[in-house]
LOKOL-382069 format. One line per 3 residues: number of its first residue (from 1); their letters; for each residue z, y, x of N, C-alpha, C. Coordinates in pm, 1 decimal. Layout:
<rs>
NUM> A> Z/Y/X/Z/Y/X/Z/Y/X | ...
</rs>
This chain:
<rs>
1> MTD> 12171.3/6785.4/11859.0/12153.3/6883.3/11752.1/12048.1/6831.9/11654.2 | 12076.7/6844.1/11526.5/11983.6/6797.5/11424.2/11926.9/6915.8/11346.8 | 11817.5/6889.0/11275.6/11755.1/6991.5/11191.5/11725.9/7119.5/11268.5
4> IQK> 11661.4/7103.6/11383.4/11625.6/7219.4/11464.7/11518.5/7301.9/11393.4 | 11541.4/7429.5/11381.2/11441.1/7520.9/11327.0/11366.7/7584.7/11444.2 | 11246.4/7537.2/11468.7/11168.6/7592.1/11579.4/11128.7/7736.9/11552.3
7> IWS> 11103.5/7767.7/11425.9/11071.3/7904.6/11385.0/11182.7/7954.5/11293.9 | 11243.6/8064.1/11332.3/11355.9/8120.8/11257.8/11305.2/8234.3/11168.9 | 11360.4/8245.9/11050.0/11315.9/8350.2/10957.0/11436.5/8422.1/10896.6
10> DTY> 11430.3/8555.9/10896.5/11532.4/8639.5/10832.7/11463.2/8740.6/10741.9 | 11529.6/8775.6/10634.1/11480.0/8879.4/10543.8/11578.7/8994.9/10542.7 | 11527.5/9115.7/10565.9/11610.4/9235.6/10567.8/11555.5/9337.5/10467.8
13> RVH> 11642.9/9402.8/10396.3/11601.5/9511.4/10307.4/11615.7/9644.2/10381.4 | 11516.4/9730.9/10369.4/11517.9/9861.0/10436.2/11602.4/9958.1/10354.6 | 11707.8/10010.7/10417.3/11800.4/10100.9/10349.0/11760.5/10247.7/10368.5
16> TYE> 11820.4/10333.8/10289.1/11788.4/10476.3/10296.8/11815.8/10534.6/10434.7 | 11920.5/10484.4/10502.4/11958.3/10538.7/10632.8/11877.5/10477.2/10747.7 | 11777.7/10395.5/10714.4/11696.1/10331.0/10817.8/11552.9/10382.5/10818.8
19> VDA> 11525.7/10489.2/10744.9/11390.9/10544.8/10741.2/11392.0/10686.9/10796.3 | 11272.9/10732.5/10836.2/11260.8/10868.4/10889.4/11229.2/10966.6/10776.8 | 11195.0/11090.4/10812.9/11170.0/11194.7/10713.9/11048.7/11165.2/10626.8
22> EGR> 10961.6/11075.3/10673.4/10843.9/11035.7/10596.2/10866.6/10906.6/10518.9 | 10989.3/10855.8/10520.3/11021.4/10735.2/10445.7/10984.6/10606.4/10515.6 | 10946.2/10612.5/10643.5/10905.3/10494.2/10718.4/11023.6/10438.0/10797.9
25> MSL> 11035.4/10305.5/10800.7/11139.0/10244.1/10883.6/11114.7/10282.0/11029.1 | 11219.7/10328.0/11096.2/11204.1/10376.6/11232.5/11191.5/10262.5/11331.7 | 11131.7/10292.3/11446.5/11117.9/10192.2/11551.6/11252.2/10143.5/11604.1
28> PVL> 11351.5/10230.5/11627.4/11481.5/10178.5/11670.1/11541.7/10079.4/11571.2 | 11524.2/10103.1/11441.4/11575.1/10008.6/11342.3/11501.5/9875.9/11353.8 | 11368.4/9881.4/11360.6/11291.7/9757.6/11374.3/11331.2/9682.8/11500.5
31> GSL> 11345.3/9754.4/11612.2/11385.0/9689.0/11736.0/11520.5/9621.8/11724.4 | 11612.4/9684.8/11652.4/11744.6/9624.7/11631.6/11734.7/9497.8/11548.3 | 11649.5/9498.3/11445.5/11633.7/9380.1/11361.5/11570.3/9265.1/11439.6
34> LQE> 11474.2/9295.8/11525.4/11413.1/9191.6/11608.1/11519.3/9124.8/11696.0 | 11604.9/9205.3/11755.4/11708.0/9149.1/11842.7/11814.0/9073.0/11763.1 | 11841.3/9118.3/11640.9/11936.0/9046.2/11556.7/11884.0/8906.4/11525.4
37> SAS> 11756.6/8897.3/11488.3/11698.5/8766.4/11458.2/11690.2/8679.6/11582.5 | 11658.3/8741.7/11696.8/11655.1/8666.6/11822.4/11792.2/8609.0/11853.7 | 11896.6/8688.6/11832.4/12033.3/8642.8/11858.9/12071.8/8527.7/11766.2
40> RHA> 12037.1/8539.0/11638.4/12069.5/8433.4/11543.1/11999.5/8302.9/11579.3 | 11873.1/8313.3/11620.0/11801.1/8191.2/11655.4/11856.4/8130.7/11783.5 | 11891.5/8215.4/11880.0/11950.4/8165.5/12004.5/12080.2/8090.6/11976.0
43> NHL> 12161.2/8144.4/11886.2/12284.9/8075.1/11847.8/12253.2/7939.3/11785.5 | 12153.7/7937.3/11699.1/12113.9/7813.0/11632.7/12067.3/7708.1/11734.1 | 11997.5/7752.7/11837.6/11942.8/7660.7/11938.1/12047.0/7617.6/12041.7
46> GWG> 12163.5/7682.3/12040.0/12270.1/7638.4/12129.3/12285.8/7719.1/12255.5 | 12215.0/7832.9/12266.2/12234.2/7915.8/12384.4/12245.2/8063.6/12347.7 | 12333.8/8089.4/12250.2/12361.6/8226.1/12209.7/12467.0/8292.1/12296.6
49> YEV> 12513.0/8408.3/12252.7/12603.6/8492.0/12331.9/12731.7/8418.7/12368.9 | 12796.0/8353.3/12271.5/12924.6/8289.2/12298.5/12912.1/8175.4/12398.3 | 12804.3/8097.2/12388.1/12783.2/7986.2/12481.7/12759.4/8039.3/12622.2
52> LTQ> 12675.0/8140.9/12634.2/12642.5/8193.3/12766.2/12761.7/8260.2/12832.9 | 12841.2/8335.6/12756.1/12954.9/8402.9/12818.4/13057.6/8303.3/12872.5 | 13062.5/8183.2/12814.8/13149.1/8079.2/12870.6/13101.3/8035.5/13008.9
55> KNC> 12972.0/8058.1/13036.0/12915.3/8029.1/13167.8/12908.7/8155.5/13254.1 | 12974.0/8261.7/13205.3/12975.3/8391.4/13272.5/12835.7/8452.0/13283.8 | 12755.6/8428.7/13180.2/12618.3/8479.7/13178.9/12590.4/8552.8/13048.1
58> IWV> 12487.9/8635.9/13049.8/12440.0/8702.1/12928.6/12287.7/8709.3/12933.6 | 12226.8/8719.1/12814.8/12083.2/8744.4/12806.9/12057.9/8894.2/12820.0 | 11953.9/8931.1/12893.6/11914.2/9071.0/12907.6/11766.3/9081.9/12871.8
61> LTA> 11735.7/9175.8/12783.4/11597.2/9202.5/12746.4/11531.0/9285.2/12855.5 | 11419.4/9237.4/12908.7/11351.2/9311.2/13015.1/11224.6/9379.7/12968.5 | 11165.6/9332.9/12857.7/11042.5/9396.8/12809.1/11025.7/9369.1/12660.8
64> LKI> 10967.2/9466.4/12591.0/10937.8/9454.9/12448.5/10802.7/9519.6/12423.0 | 10716.1/9447.9/12351.4/10586.2/9503.3/12311.0/10569.1/9481.0/12161.8 | 10535.0/9589.5/12090.0/10517.5/9583.8/11945.7/10381.3/9642.0/11909.6
67> EMV> 10311.4/9575.7/11819.7/10188.7/9628.1/11760.6/10207.2/9629.7/11609.5 | 10191.5/9747.6/11548.7/10214.7/9763.3/11405.4/10087.4/9810.1/11336.4 | 10048.7/9742.0/11228.2/9931.1/9781.2/11150.6/9969.4/9849.9/11020.3
70> NDA> 10092.3/9828.4/10974.5/10144.6/9892.4/10854.3/10291.8/9924.8/10874.6 | 10341.2/10019.0/10797.8/10481.4/10058.1/10808.0/10562.1/9999.4/10692.9 | 10687.4/9968.7/10720.2/10781.4/9934.4/10614.0/10845.9/10062.6/10564.1
73> HWN> 10879.2/10065.1/10434.7/10937.9/10183.4/10374.0/11069.8/10147.4/10305.2 | 11137.5/10251.1/10259.9/11264.5/10235.0/10192.2/11253.6/10132.2/10079.5 | 11348.5/10041.3/10078.2/11365.3/9936.8/9977.1/11268.7/9819.4/9993.2
76> DEV> 11179.6/9824.5/10092.5/11096.9/9707.0/10121.9/11185.1/9593.7/10172.7 | 11143.1/9471.5/10147.3/11203.4/9354.5/10211.1/11115.1/9313.7/10327.8 | 11172.5/9314.1/10446.7/11098.7/9282.3/10568.2/11138.2/9143.2/10615.1
79> IIQ> 11038.2/9059.2/10634.7/11061.4/8923.4/10684.7/11024.4/8918.6/10831.8 | 11118.8/8875.7/10913.6/11094.3/8858.7/11057.1/11102.7/8710.1/11090.5 | 10993.9/8657.6/11142.7/10990.7/8520.6/11193.8/10988.1/8527.1/11345.8
82> TWP> 11066.5/8442.4/11410.8/11073.3/8446.7/11556.5/11086.3/8306.9/11614.2 | 11036.8/8290.8/11737.0/11041.8/8161.6/11804.8/11026.3/8181.9/11956.1 | 11083.9/8092.6/12037.0/11055.9/8094.9/12180.8/10909.9/8058.0/12202.4
85> SGK> 10838.3/8140.2/12278.7/10694.3/8118.2/12294.0/10654.0/8078.2/12435.3 | 10752.0/8050.5/12520.6/10718.8/8005.8/12655.8/10823.0/8051.3/12756.9 | 10802.3/8013.5/12881.4/10890.6/8056.8/12989.1/10814.4/8051.1/13121.1
88> NRL> 10864.9/8127.6/13217.0/10803.5/8134.2/13348.9/10913.6/8158.3/13450.3 | 10951.1/8051.0/13520.9/11061.0/8057.7/13616.0/11187.9/8108.3/13548.4 | 11232.3/8230.8/13580.8/11357.6/8281.0/13526.0/11340.4/8349.6/13391.2
91> YYF> 11216.7/8373.0/13350.0/11192.0/8450.3/13228.8/11165.3/8360.2/13109.7 | 11221.9/8400.4/12995.6/11197.9/8333.0/12868.8/11128.5/8431.0/12775.0 | 11027.5/8381.8/12703.4/10949.2/8466.8/12615.0/10980.2/8433.1/12468.9
94> RDF> 10979.4/8534.5/12385.4/11006.4/8515.9/12242.8/10913.2/8607.1/12163.8 | 10848.0/8551.3/12060.9/10754.4/8626.7/11978.1/10809.2/8646.6/11837.6 | 10749.9/8744.1/11768.5/10794.3/8780.6/11634.4/10673.6/8810.4/11546.1
97> NIQ> 10676.5/8759.8/11425.6/10580.9/8798.7/11322.3/10656.8/8881.3/11218.8 | 10598.4/8994.6/11179.1/10668.5/9088.1/11091.7/10583.0/9113.5/10967.8 | 10639.5/9091.6/10848.6/10566.8/9115.1/10724.9/10664.8/9151.4/10613.9
100> TSG> 10610.8/9190.4/10498.2/10696.3/9217.2/10383.9/10711.1/9090.1/10302.4 | 10805.2/9092.7/10207.2/10825.0/8976.3/10120.6/10703.3/8951.6/10032.4 | 10617.0/9052.5/10017.6/10493.1/9035.1/9942.9/10378.1/8988.7/10029.0
103> AKT> 10409.7/8941.4/10149.7/10311.3/8885.7/10244.2/10218.1/8992.1/10302.2 | 10258.3/9117.9/10297.6/10180.6/9223.6/10362.1/10213.9/9226.3/10510.5 | 10112.3/9217.1/10593.8/10133.2/9216.6/10738.1/10178.2/9354.1/10786.5
106> LGK> 10286.3/9356.0/10861.4/10333.6/9478.9/10923.3/10297.1/9484.1/11070.8 | 10317.7/9373.5/11142.2/10284.4/9373.4/11283.6/10337.4/9250.8/11354.1 | 10338.8/9259.1/11486.3/10385.8/9148.5/11568.9/10452.0/9206.1/11693.4
109> ATT> 10530.5/9122.9/11759.7/10600.2/9167.8/11880.4/10622.3/9050.5/11973.5 | 10641.6/9082.6/12101.0/10678.8/8982.5/12199.6/10783.4/9042.3/12292.1 | 10867.8/8957.2/12347.3/10976.6/9002.9/12433.4/10990.8/8912.1/12554.9
112> NWI> 11041.5/8969.9/12663.4/11076.9/8894.9/12783.7/11228.1/8904.4/12802.9 | 11290.6/8790.4/12833.3/11435.0/8785.5/12851.7/11467.8/8716.4/12983.8 | 11578.5/8757.3/13042.7/11628.0/8691.5/13162.6/11779.7/8676.2/13149.4
115> MID> 11832.2/8569.1/13205.8/11975.3/8543.3/13202.5/12036.9/8594.2/13333.6 | 12144.2/8676.1/13323.1/12206.3/8728.7/13443.6/12354.1/8692.0/13448.4 | 12408.7/8691.2/13568.8/12550.9/8669.4/13591.0/12627.3/8796.7/13552.4
118> MDS> 12734.2/8782.8/13476.7/12806.5/8898.5/13426.6/12874.8/8978.6/13537.3 | 12905.9/8914.9/13649.1/12974.0/8984.5/13757.5/12875.6/9047.0/13855.9 | 12782.8/8966.0/13904.3/12689.8/9014.9/14006.1/12575.9/9096.3/13947.6
121> RRP> 12548.8/9078.2/13816.7/12435.4/9141.1/13747.3/12302.2/9096.5/13806.0 | 12303.1/8981.3/13868.8/12181.1/8923.1/13926.1/12135.9/8806.0/13840.2 | 12009.2/8765.6/13851.9/11961.0/8650.3/13773.7/12048.1/8527.7/13795.6
124> ASA> 12078.6/8458.8/13685.9/12163.7/8340.2/13691.6/12079.9/8215.5/13667.5 | 12133.6/8102.5/13707.8/12060.3/7976.0/13695.4/12138.7/7873.6/13613.7 | 12223.2/7920.9/13524.3/12300.8/7828.5/13441.6/12208.5/7745.4/13354.7
127> EIP> 12241.4/7619.3/13337.3/12159.6/7532.1/13254.2/12188.2/7561.2/13107.3 | 12081.9/7566.7/13028.3/12095.3/7587.5/12884.6/12018.4/7478.0/12812.2 | 12060.7/7441.0/12691.4/11988.8/7337.9/12617.1/11850.3/7386.3/12575.1
130> EPF> 11752.2/7300.5/12586.4/11616.5/7331.6/12543.2/11570.9/7219.3/12450.5 | 11598.8/7232.0/12321.2/11576.4/7122.1/12227.6/11430.5/7092.6/12196.1 | 11338.3/7178.6/12240.8/11196.6/7147.0/12223.5/11115.3/7220.6/12329.6
133> DYT> 10989.3/7183.3/12341.8/10902.0/7237.2/12445.9/10845.5/7371.2/12400.6 | 10894.6/7478.7/12458.6/10852.4/7611.5/12416.6/10705.1/7638.0/12448.2 | 10652.2/7573.1/12550.1/10513.0/7597.8/12588.4/10415.4/7546.1/12483.4
136> QMN> 10464.3/7464.9/12390.3/10378.2/7414.3/12283.5/10378.1/7506.4/12161.3 | 10459.1/7611.3/12165.6/10466.7/7704.3/12052.8/10356.7/7809.2/12062.9 | 10318.3/7862.6/11948.6/10211.6/7961.8/11943.1/10257.2/8093.4/12005.4
139> ALF> 10173.5/8150.6/12091.4/10198.8/8282.1/12150.2/10108.5/8384.1/12081.6 | 10166.7/8492.8/12033.4/10090.7/8591.1/11957.1/10011.8/8686.4/12044.9 | 10042.8/8691.3/12173.5/9972.5/8779.4/12266.3/9909.1/8694.8/12376.8
142> NKQ> 9796.8/8742.0/12427.2/9725.9/8666.7/12531.4/9802.6/8663.3/12662.3 | 9881.6/8766.9/12689.0/9961.7/8770.4/12811.4/10088.5/8848.7/12786.4 | 10189.3/8821.6/12867.0/10317.8/8887.7/12852.6/10312.6/9029.5/12910.0
145> PRK> 10398.0/9118.2/12860.8/10401.4/9255.6/12912.4/10433.9/9258.8/13061.2 | 10364.0/9345.8/13132.4/10389.1/9366.3/13274.8/10398.0/9516.4/13302.2 | 10485.2/9552.7/13394.7/10500.5/9693.4/13429.4/10372.9/9747.7/13492.2
148> WPV> 10351.9/9877.6/13481.7/10237.1/9944.9/13536.8/10286.2/10061.9/13623.0 | 10202.0/10110.6/13714.1/10243.6/10224.2/13797.1/10273.3/10346.8/13710.5 | 10380.4/10414.9/13740.4/10416.9/10535.2/13666.0/10328.7/10651.0/13710.9
151> PGN> 10259.7/10719.4/13617.4/10174.5/10831.4/13656.5/10256.5/10947.3/13710.9 | 10192.8/11031.9/13787.8/10265.7/11141.0/13852.2/10264.9/11271.0/13775.9 | 10206.9/11272.7/13655.5/10192.4/11399.2/13582.9/10289.6/11410.7/13465.0
154> LSK> 10407.5/11353.7/13478.8/10506.4/11362.1/13372.3/10590.3/11489.6/13385.2 | 10641.1/11535.1/13271.6/10725.8/11654.4/13269.6/10866.5/11615.7/13224.6 | 10965.8/11676.9/13287.6/11104.0/11651.4/13248.8/11135.4/11725.5/13119.0
157> IRT> 11185.0/11652.7/13019.9/11213.0/11709.6/12889.1/11358.6/11751.5/12875.4 | 11449.6/11665.2/12913.7/11592.3/11694.2/12901.2/11672.0/11596.0/12986.6 | 11801.6/11620.0/12997.5/11894.0/11527.2/13061.8/12002.9/11491.3/12961.8
160> IQV> 12029.7/11361.1/12949.7/12128.4/11310.5/12854.6/12242.4/11244.9/12931.4 | 12364.1/11275.9/12894.8/12479.5/11208.0/12954.0/12520.8/11091.6/12864.7 | 12530.8/10973.5/12922.4/12568.6/10853.9/12848.0/12711.8/10867.6/12798.5
163> QFD> 12730.9/10835.8/12670.2/12862.4/10840.4/12608.7/12899.9/10701.3/12556.8 | 13024.6/10688.1/12512.6/13075.3/10558.2/12467.0/12987.6/10497.3/12358.1 | 12941.5/10578.5/12263.8/12863.6/10527.0/12152.0/12724.2/10480.0/12192.5
166> DLD> 12682.8/10507.9/12315.1/12553.6/10459.9/12365.2/12562.2/10317.6/12420.1 | 12684.2/10266.7/12438.5/12703.6/10138.8/12505.8/12700.5/10023.1/12407.2 | 12660.1/9905.2/12455.8/12661.6/9784.6/12373.9/12773.8/9692.3/12418.4
169> INN> 12774.6/9571.6/12364.0/12883.0/9477.6/12390.6/12887.0/9434.2/12537.3 | 12776.2/9453.1/12610.2/12772.3/9419.1/12752.5/12813.3/9536.9/12840.5 | 12856.8/9646.2/12776.8/12910.3/9762.8/12845.1/12806.4/9839.3/12925.7
172> HVN> 12680.1/9827.8/12884.9/12577.4/9915.6/12939.8/12500.6/9976.8/12822.3 | 12413.7/10074.1/12851.7/12343.6/10143.2/12743.8/12261.4/10045.0/12661.7 | 12278.5/10050.5/12530.8/12200.6/9967.6/12439.5/12052.8/9999.8/12458.3
175> NIR> 11969.9/9897.2/12474.7/11828.0/9922.4/12502.5/11758.0/9996.9/12389.8 | 11807.6/9982.7/12266.1/11746.9/10057.3/12156.0/11775.5/10206.7/12169.4 | 11884.7/10241.6/12235.3/11913.2/10382.8/12259.9/11805.3/10443.6/12349.9
178> YVD> 11755.8/10366.1/12447.7/11646.9/10414.9/12531.5/11525.3/10450.1/12446.6 | 11493.0/10362.2/12351.8/11378.0/10385.6/12264.0/11398.2/10515.2/12185.8 | 11516.9/10533.5/12133.0/11548.2/10653.7/12055.8/11532.1/10778.5/12141.4
181> WML> 11583.7/10777.4/12264.2/11571.1/10893.8/12351.8/11425.4/10925.6/12380.2 | 11344.3/10822.7/12398.6/11201.9/10844.4/12426.4/11130.2/10907.4/12307.8 | 11153.8/10855.2/12188.4/11084.3/10906.3/12070.8/11127.1/11049.4/12037.1
184> RSL> 11249.1/11086.1/12071.0/11296.2/11221.5/12044.3/11226.4/11324.9/12131.9 | 11149.7/11279.1/12229.7/11074.8/11371.5/12314.1/10953.9/11430.1/12240.9 | 10912.8/11366.8/12132.1/10794.6/11411.2/12057.9/10838.1/11503.1/11943.8
187> NSP> 10764.1/11612.6/11923.9/10808.0/11711.6/11826.4/10782.5/11667.4/11682.2 | 10849.8/11733.5/11589.3/10843.7/11696.0/11448.0/10704.0/11707.3/11387.5 | 10627.2/11813.8/11413.5/10492.9/11819.9/11355.3/10406.3/11700.2/11393.6
190> FRK> 10415.7/11656.8/11519.7/10338.3/11539.4/11561.2/10387.2/11415.0/11489.4 | 10518.7/11396.1/11482.6/10575.3/11276.7/11420.1/10541.0/11269.7/11271.5 | 10530.3/11384.2/11204.8/10495.2/11386.0/11063.4/10348.4/11347.0/11041.1
193> SYR> 10263.5/11382.5/11135.7/10119.2/11363.1/11118.3/10069.0/11230.3/11173.1 | 10149.0/11165.3/11258.6/10103.7/11042.9/11323.7/10205.7/10930.4/11304.8 | 10154.6/10809.6/11306.1/10240.0/10691.2/11298.8/10225.1/10611.5/11427.6
196> LCE> 10331.2/10542.9/11465.9/10330.7/10461.7/11587.4/10260.3/10330.2/11559.9 | 10158.1/10298.3/11639.2/10088.0/10171.3/11620.2/10109.5/10074.7/11736.3 | 10142.3/10124.7/11855.1/10170.9/10036.9/11968.9/10285.4/10095.9/12050.3
199> FEI> 10372.5/10008.0/12096.5/10482.3/10052.4/12181.3/10517.1/9939.7/12276.7 | 10522.0/9973.1/12404.7/10562.0/9875.9/12506.9/10663.3/9940.3/12599.6 | 10776.3/9874.1/12619.6/10882.1/9928.7/12703.3/10931.6/9822.7/12800.4
202> HFT> 10961.9/9866.7/12921.3/11018.8/9779.4/13024.6/11152.7/9836.8/13067.7 | 11253.6/9751.4/13069.8/11387.9/9790.6/13109.9/11407.6/9746.3/13255.2 | 11427.6/9843.1/13343.1/11423.1/9813.8/13486.7/11557.4/9826.8/13557.0
205> AEA> 11655.3/9890.2/13493.7/11788.3/9903.1/13554.5/11888.6/9937.6/13444.7 | 12015.5/9920.3/13476.7/12120.5/9949.9/13380.7/12163.1/10096.7/13389.1 | 12210.0/10148.2/13277.9/12280.4/10276.6/13276.1/12416.2/10252.0/13211.4
208> TDQ> 12518.0/10315.9/13262.6/12654.5/10293.8/13213.3/12720.1/10426.7/13177.5 | 12843.5/10417.7/13131.9/12915.3/10533.4/13080.7/12917.6/10648.3/13181.3 | 12884.5/10767.4/13131.1/12885.0/10893.0/13206.4/12765.0/10910.3/13299.8
211> DNI> 12675.1/10813.1/13306.0/12550.9/10834.4/13380.5/12471.7/10947.8/13316.1 | 12402.5/11025.6/13397.9/12308.6/11125.4/13348.4/12167.3/11067.5/13354.7 | 12098.1/11070.3/13241.5/11964.3/11011.7/13232.3/11861.9/11120.7/13204.9
214> QVW> 11765.9/11134.7/13293.7/11657.3/11230.2/13275.1/11547.2/11167.5/13189.2 | 11497.7/11244.2/13092.9/11390.7/11199.4/13003.9/11261.7/11269.8/13044.2 | 11159.9/11189.8/13081.1/11031.0/11242.8/13125.2/10921.6/11197.8/13029.3
217> LGQ> 10817.0/11283.3/13016.3/10711.1/11255.9/12920.1/10576.8/11304.5/12973.0 | 10472.8/11225.1/12946.9/10335.8/11264.0/12976.7/10245.9/11226.2/12861.6 | 10138.1/11303.0/12840.2/10051.2/11280.2/12725.4/9906.1/11267.7/12767.5
220> NKN> 9837.4/11171.1/12705.1/9692.2/11156.3/12718.7/9636.5/11133.0/12578.9 | 9596.1/11241.9/12513.4/9549.8/11238.9/12374.2/9662.7/11185.2/12285.4 | 9642.7/11071.7/12219.3/9744.3/11018.7/12128.4/9829.9/10909.9/12192.7
223> AFE> 9829.4/10904.5/12323.5/9912.4/10809.5/12397.2/10010.2/10887.2/12485.7 | 10132.4/10834.1/12495.3/10236.8/10901.3/12572.3/10300.0/10803.9/12671.2 | 10322.4/10853.3/12791.9/10400.3/10780.9/12892.0/10543.9/10833.2/12886.9
226> HLL> 10637.7/10740.8/12879.7/10779.3/10776.6/12873.9/10850.1/10718.1/12995.9 | 10942.8/10793.5/13050.7/11017.4/10747.2/13167.4/11160.6/10798.8/13158.5 | 11257.2/10710.1/13182.9/11397.7/10746.7/13189.5/11447.0/10720.9/13331.3
229> IRE> 11508.5/10821.5/13392.6/11552.3/10812.3/13532.4/11702.7/10836.5/13540.6 | 11771.4/10746.3/13612.1/11914.5/10762.2/13637.7/11932.2/10867.3/13746.2 | 11998.6/10974.7/13712.1/12000.1/11092.2/13799.0/12073.4/11068.6/13931.0
232> KDN> 12179.5/10987.9/13930.6/12262.9/10975.7/14050.6/12188.9/10911.8/14168.0 | 12087.3/10827.7/14139.4/12012.1/10765.4/14248.4/11861.2/10775.9/14229.4 | 11819.1/10855.5/14129.1/11677.5/10877.6/14102.2/11601.3/10748.3/14074.4
235> KAV> 11669.4/10652.6/14011.8/11608.6/10523.0/13983.0/11568.1/10515.7/13836.7 | 11447.9/10463.1/13811.5/11400.5/10446.4/13675.0/11480.3/10336.1/13606.0 | 11526.8/10363.2/13485.3/11597.0/10260.7/13408.2/11508.2/10203.7/13298.3
238> AQA> 11403.2/10278.5/13257.4/11309.5/10227.2/13156.9/11181.6/10308.5/13161.2 | 11070.9/10241.3/13135.3/10943.0/10310.0/13120.9/10872.1/10251.6/12999.8 | 10792.8/10335.8/12932.7/10728.9/10289.6/12810.0/10596.5/10361.2/12788.6
241> LSV> 10515.6/10301.9/12702.5/10390.2/10360.7/12657.5/10389.2/10354.2/12505.6 | 10365.3/10468.1/12441.3/10351.9/10469.4/12295.6/10212.9/10519.1/12258.2 | 10153.0/10455.7/12159.3/10019.3/10491.6/12111.4/10030.4/10521.5/11962.2
244> WES> 9968.6/10631.9/11918.4/9984.6/10681.2/11782.8/9849.0/10698.8/11715.6 | 9848.4/10691.2/11583.6/9727.0/10715.2/11505.9/9762.1/10799.2/11384.0 | 9660.8/10852.5/11317.6/9683.0/10933.9/11199.2/9771.3/10860.7/11099.8
247> AGH> 9866.9/10931.1/11041.1/9963.4/10868.8/10950.5/9895.4/10805.7/10829.0 | 9776.1/10850.3/10795.0/9706.5/10794.4/10679.6/9626.1/10670.6/10709.9 | 9624.8/10627.6/10838.5/9542.8/10512.5/10876.9/9626.8/10385.7/10879.8
250> QL> 9622.6/10309.5/10771.2/9689.0/10180.7/10764.1/9598.8/10084.7/10689.5 | 9621.8/9953.9/10712.5/9540.8/9855.0/10644.9/9580.5/9843.0/10498.3
</rs>
């Protein structure tokens, strides 16, 4: 492979249907754009979706951490730069720098990925091309996201039944849908007055069509613990922490 781009860059314009009631680009939209750029770069490097499925494998996102200092708004041009930032045994790490076309810093993110067998849904060991040493790339965070013990003081908010439109191309619930369900647990007055500055989520199990998912929430001042539980076996499918600050506090 020639002309390898170690750092991939995409520019996206924020559309009217991608902002919330306050005109801010929503977290589910940003998360989708991060994954879109990750997919494009993976294809460029030779281990994208089509290559992996030929080996009966797929990439699965296991963790996402985002820190935002400013919000993108309607009609902004958002530039996402992404690169593989390391690996550890079965896990591959990928970082993201997020800014506007006017060089205004929006934030940064990091992700953990694992390759699984499409049939067994277990970690796979298929060989993939590695055109450069990822450990030599800059890591934006001092350490990768790790799960934490779930607190016992959460309250059940609602139960959601998985429908066809919740599924992705891998036939399980799209991970961005989990983020959306979690954020919907917070009421409108709070969302209007506060902006999201930190979000970390871990995906721990799959949910599929017709599964019932319980949404749980706990609060400690401006920080919230989120938990999604698969009702049929009481197994957690995702847990997250969101941290919020006054909507007027931006750099």
